[in-house]
C-alpha positions in Angstrom: 14.0 -3.4 9.9 11.7 -1.5 11.8 13.2 2.4 10.5 12.6 0.7 6.8 8.5 0.0 7.8 8.2 3.5 9.4 9.9 5.2 6.1 8.0 3.1 3.9 4.5 3.9 5.9 5.2 7.8 5.7 6.2 7.2 1.9 3.0 5.4 1.6 1.0 8.4 2.8 2.7 11.2 0.9 1.5 8.8 -1.7 -2.4 8.4 -0.9 -2.0 12.6 -0.2 -0.9 13.0 -3.4 -4.0 11.3 -5.2 -7.6 12.6 -5.7 -10.0 9.9 -4.9 -14.3 10.6 -4.4 -13.9 11.2 -0.8 -11.3 14.1 -1.0 -12.6 15.5 -4.3 -16.2 15.2 -5.5 -18.9 17.4 -4.4 -21.5 15.5 -2.2 -24.9 17.1 -1.1 -24.4 19.6 1.8 -20.7 20.9 0.8 -21.4 25.2 1.5 -18.6 27.2 -0.5 -17.8 30.7 -2.0 -15.4 32.2 -4.4 -14.2 35.3 -5.1 -13.4 36.8 -8.8 -9.7 37.9 -9.5 -8.5 40.1 -12.4 -7.1 37.5 -15.3 -4.7 40.1 -17.2 -1.7 38.4 -16.7 -2.7 35.3 -15.1 -1.5 32.4 -17.5 -1.9 28.6 -15.9 1.9 28.3 -15.6 4.2 25.0 -16.2 3.0 21.2 -16.0 5.1 18.0 -14.5 6.7 17.1 -11.5 7.8 19.5 -8.9 6.1 22.9 -10.8 5.9 26.3 -9.3 2.8 28.0 -9.5 3.2 31.8 -8.6 0.3 33.7 -7.7 1.8 35.9 -5.2 0.3 38.9 -6.8 -2.7 38.0 -8.2 -5.6 40.9 -7.5 -8.3 39.4 -5.9 -11.9 41.1 -5.7 -13.9 40.5 -2.6 -16.7 42.2 -3.8 -17.4 39.8 -6.1 -18.4 36.9 -4.4 -20.0 33.6 -5.7 -21.7 31.6 -2.5 -22.2 27.7 -3.9 -24.4 25.0 -2.2 -24.6 21.3 -3.5 -27.8 19.4 -3.1 -29.6 16.3 -4.9 -31.6 17.8 -8.2 -34.5 18.1 -8.5 -34.3 19.8 -12.0 -36.3 17.7 -14.6 -33.5 17.5 -16.9 -31.2 15.7 -14.6 -33.3 14.3 -11.6 -31.5 12.8 -8.9 -27.3 14.1 -9.8 -25.7 16.5 -8.0 -26.3 20.5 -8.3 -23.4 22.5 -7.5 -25.1 25.9 -8.1 -24.7 29.6 -6.8 -28.0 30.8 -8.5 -30.0 29.2 -11.2 -28.1 30.5 -14.1 -25.0 29.2 -12.6 -25.5 25.3 -11.8 -23.9 22.2 -12.3 -24.8 19.0 -12.5 -22.7 16.1 -11.1 -22.6 11.9 -10.2 -19.8 9.8 -8.6 -18.6 7.1 -7.8 -15.3 5.5 -6.3 -14.0 5.1 -9.6 -15.3 8.4 -11.4 -16.7 11.8 -11.6 -19.0 12.8 -14.4 -20.2 16.2 -15.6 -23.7 16.4 -16.7 -24.1 20.1 -17.9 -24.8 23.4 -16.5 -24.5 26.8 -17.7 -21.4 28.8 -19.1 -20.2 32.0 -20.5 -17.7 32.2 -23.4 -17.3 36.4 -24.1 -21.2 37.9 -23.9 -22.7 35.2 -24.5 -24.2 32.3 -22.1 -24.4 28.9 -22.4 -27.2 26.2 -20.9 -26.0 22.4 -21.8 -27.7 19.2 -21.3 -25.3 16.1 -21.4 -27.1 12.9 -22.5 -23.5 11.4 -22.5 -21.7 12.9 -20.3 -18.0 14.1 -19.5 -16.2 11.9 -17.0 -13.5 15.0 -15.4 -12.1 12.8 -13.0 -11.3 8.7 -12.8 -10.2 7.8 -9.6 -8.0 7.4 -8.0 -5.7 10.2 -10.0 -2.2 11.4 -9.5 0.3 12.9 -11.6 -0.4 11.8 -15.6 -3.2 10.1 -14.9 -6.1 11.0 -17.6 -9.5 9.9 -19.0 -11.0 10.8 -21.9 -14.7 10.6 -22.8 -17.1 10.6 -25.9 -20.1 14.0 -25.0 -22.7 15.1 -26.6 -25.8 16.1 -25.6 -28.6 19.5 -26.5 -29.0 23.0 -24.8 -28.8 26.5 -25.8 -26.5 28.9 -26.6 -27.6 32.8 -26.7 -26.1 33.8 -30.3 -27.3 30.7 -31.8 -30.6 29.1 -29.9 -31.5 25.4 -29.6 -28.6 22.9 -30.2 -27.4 19.9 -30.3 -23.5 19.1 -29.7 -20.7 16.1 -30.0 -17.5 16.2 -28.6 -14.9 15.1 -26.4 -13.5 15.9 -22.7 -10.0 14.8 -21.4 -9.1 15.3 -17.6 -5.8 15.1 -16.3 -3.2 16.0 -13.6 -1.4 17.2 -15.5 1.5 19.1 -12.7 2.2 19.0 -8.7 4.3 21.2 -6.8 4.0 24.6 -4.9 1.1 26.6 -5.1 1.6 30.7 -3.9 -1.3 32.4 -3.4 -0.6 36.1 -2.1 1.5 35.5 1.1 0.3 31.9 1.2 2.5 28.7 0.0 0.6 24.9 -0.1 3.0 22.4 -0.8 1.8 19.2 -2.2 -0.4 20.8 -4.4 -2.2 19.2 -8.1 -3.3 20.9 -10.9 -6.3 19.2 -13.1 -6.6 20.4 -16.5 -9.9 19.8 -18.5 -10.2 19.9 -21.8 -14.0 20.0 -23.2 -14.5 20.4 -27.1 -17.9 20.5 -28.6 -19.1 20.8 -32.0 -22.5 22.5 -31.9 -25.5 21.8 -34.5 -23.4 19.7 -37.0 -20.3 21.8 -37.6 -22.0 25.4 -37.0 -20.4 26.4 -34.2 -17.4 25.3 -31.8 -16.9 25.8 -28.1 -13.4 25.0 -26.4 -13.5 25.2 -22.7 -10.2 24.5 -20.7 -10.1 24.6 -17.2 -7.5 24.4 -14.8 -7.9 23.5 -10.9 -5.4 24.1 -8.7 -6.0 22.0 -5.6 -4.1 21.0 -2.0 -5.9 18.3 -1.3 -4.6 18.1 2.5 -6.6 21.1 2.8 -9.6 21.4 0.9 -11.5 19.3 -1.4 -12.2 22.4 -3.5 -9.7 24.3 -6.1 -8.0 26.8 -4.3 -8.0 28.4 -7.8 -9.3 28.2 -10.9 -8.2 29.5 -14.7 -11.6 29.0 -16.8 -10.7 29.8 -21.0 -14.0 29.9 -23.5 -14.2 30.2 -26.6 -16.9 30.2 -28.9 -16.5 30.1 -32.6 -19.1 30.7 -35.0 -18.8 29.7 -38.7 -21.0 31.5 -40.8 -20.2 34.4 -40.4 -16.9 33.8 -39.0 -16.7 35.4 -34.9 -15.1 34.0 -31.8 -15.6 35.1 -28.7 -13.2 33.9 -25.6 -13.5 34.4 -22.4 -10.6 33.7 -19.4 -12.4 33.6 -15.9 -9.9 33.5 -12.8 -12.0 32.8 -9.8 -10.1 31.5 -5.9 -11.5 30.1 -2.7 -12.8 32.7 -0.6 -11.7 30.9 2.9 -8.3 30.3 1.3 -6.6 32.0 4.2 -8.1 29.6 6.5 -8.2 25.9 4.7 -7.4 23.5 6.8 -6.8 19.4 6.7 -10.1 18.7 9.4 -12.4 19.3 5.7 -11.2 16.1 4.0 -9.7 13.5 6.9 -13.2 14.2 9.2 -15.7 14.0 6.4 -14.0 11.0 4.8 -13.6 9.0 8.4 -16.2 10.8 11.0 -18.7 9.0 10.4 -19.4 5.0 9.2 -21.9 3.4 7.5 -22.8 -0.4 8.1 -23.6 -2.6 6.5 -23.0 -0.9 3.1 -24.6 -1.8 0.7 -27.3 -3.1 3.5 -30.9 -5.2 3.0 -32.6 -2.7 4.7 -30.9 -2.7 8.5 -28.3 0.2 8.7 -26.5 1.7 11.3 -24.4 4.6 11.3 -22.0 5.9 14.4 -20.4 9.3 14.2 -16.7 10.7 16.4 -18.4 13.9 16.7 -19.6 15.3 19.6 -22.4 17.9 17.8 -24.2 14.9 16.2 -27.6 15.4 17.3 -29.5 14.3 14.2 -29.9 12.2 10.8 -31.9 12.6 7.5 -32.7 9.9 5.5 -33.2 11.4 1.8 -34.2 9.8 -1.8 -32.6 10.2 -5.0 -35.0 13.7 -5.8 -34.4 15.1 -2.1 -37.6 13.8 0.0 -36.7 13.2 3.5 -38.4 9.1 4.3 -36.5 8.8 7.4 -35.2 10.7 10.5 -33.9 10.0 14.2 -31.7 11.6 16.9 -28.4 10.0 17.7 -28.4 8.3 20.9 -24.1 7.8 22.1 -23.2 8.9 18.9 -25.1 5.9 17.4 -28.2 5.3 15.4 -30.3 2.3 13.7 -33.0 2.4 10.7 -35.0 -0.4 9.5 -35.5 0.4 5.6 -36.4 -2.3 4.5 -39.5 -1.2 2.9 -37.5 1.0 0.4 -36.7 -0.2 -3.1 -33.4 -0.9 -3.9 -31.0 2.3 -4.9 -28.8 4.7 -3.9 -30.1 6.6 -0.7 -28.4 10.1 0.9 -27.8 10.9 4.9 -27.3 14.6 6.4 -26.2 15.0 10.0 -27.4 17.9 11.5 -26.3 19.5 15.0 -29.0 20.8 17.4 -29.1 23.8 15.4 -30.1 21.8 12.7 -27.3 22.9 10.8 -25.6 20.1 8.5 -22.0 18.7 9.5 -22.1 15.8 7.7 -23.3 13.9 4.1 -23.0 11.1 2.2 -24.9 8.1 1.0 -25.2 4.2 0.9 -27.2 1.9 -1.0 -29.6 -0.7 -0.6 -29.0 -3.9 -2.4 -31.2 -6.8 -1.3 
């Protein structure tokens, strides 16, 4: 009986690792990562389904073409309170997440020689947690924006996100097992049908290694019907530190800090197993620091009962004021 229980426990652990959840997938404030651009010639998404084998052992990486990203609470007037993942003001994406879904609220895209800036009033649901093989979600999207070849636009369309494959991912000389591929496809109709955008992204994860995609293949096509022209672009990027990613990122971020009670009536406590946890900052949804204190014996408490009901964010800093953990909690009186 003990052997059966142990096998069942191990099998359950593998199943859990094969899922995307908010904790191991959604961006959070304070995330920092970088990507390198790769040659796109001859790069195709590859097979789908279980036991897939994605071989990018011969991929050509350009170390000099690096984009460094940070995640923070947005103060943009079009997207206040959302999380902005950005490498520059012209390369930003806006998100919000819950334990059940990840929503995309727009950002900057390119299609051939053209630049696009989109703001979603009806967001795209790009993950429905927990996600495993063949889990999919479809959402109706719409909003406004600017396209360099057209000008100001309105758009409607749909977005489908699906885990369409699991298996083994090879990048260079490195092999990642327990890999997952998420295919996200958006189709947008601009200005009532004057033009369209087809935006398809394949994100390859090894979720016991990193919550950021190790490899991303993006295909964008902007079609203008009057007069007819089509502009397409394939962009391939790789996580810069794919050679050194490790399991600590997921599991420590998910379990190293305890917030209780959550939701809170205003009295909230934090504890951390990290020996370098020195200070904690509390921020509102627009990024304003509303409280701070130092850890004592890896614990700290706040009386926030004067604050309004809603969502708040915390950042744990080390002795050099560098962030080592971020998260969020709710006040619900």
